[in-house]
N, C-alpha and C positions, 0 to 999 in steps of 0.2 A: 484481445486488444493488440493493436499493432504498435510498432516501435515508436512512432510519432506520438501516439496517445500516451504511452508509458512515459516518454520524455516530458510531455506537457504536464501530466499529473505529478511527476517527480519534481519538476520546477515549482509547481504550485505548493506542494507540501513543504519543500525547502524554504520557500518564502513565508508561508503561514507560520511555521514553527521556528523560523530563523535558525535553521540548522542544515548546513551543506553535507552533513554526514548521512542524511537520509538517501537511500538508494532503492530503486525498484528493479526487480529482476525479470527478465523476459522468461515466460514459462516454457518448459520443455515441450509440452503438448499444447496445441492451439486453444483448447477450451479450458485449460487449467487457469487458476487464479494467479495474479501477479503477486509476488512476495515483496513485502516492505521491510527494509532493514535499517537499523541505525548502527553504523559501524558493523560489528560482528554479531550484534544482537537482533534476533528476529522479532519484529514488532507485530506483524499480522499479514492479512491477505487483502487484496484489492480486487473487486469485481466490477465489470462493466455491465450496465443495465440500459436497455433501450426500450422505451414504452411510448407508443404513439409518435414516433419520430424524435422524441427527446432522449438525450443520452445523459446518464448520470453514472457516478462511480461510487461504490460502497466500500469503505475501509472497515475491516473487521479486526479488532484487537482483543484477544483473550488475555485476561490477567488471572494468573493462578493464585490462590490464597497463600500457598507456600512462598510465593515471591514477595508478598506484602511485608512491610516492616513489622516487627513485634510491637504489641501494644505497650 
C-alpha cells in the first residue's frame, strides 16, 4: 500500500468509528501489512487485496481471551 492509500483508509476508519486516535503505520518492508493503532494500543493489521481490477482492504483484529473482561 502506498502512503496515499494508507491516508485514505485511515481517514475512513476515523470517520466510521468517530475516533481521531486511530493511526495507520507505513510498513518497514513494501509487502508487510499496515499496522492499525488506537493511541498506544495495537489493534490489528490491514491488508490490500486486488482481484480482477477491484481493490479492497482487509482489517484483521485478534482479540485474546485473556484481554476479555471476567464473567
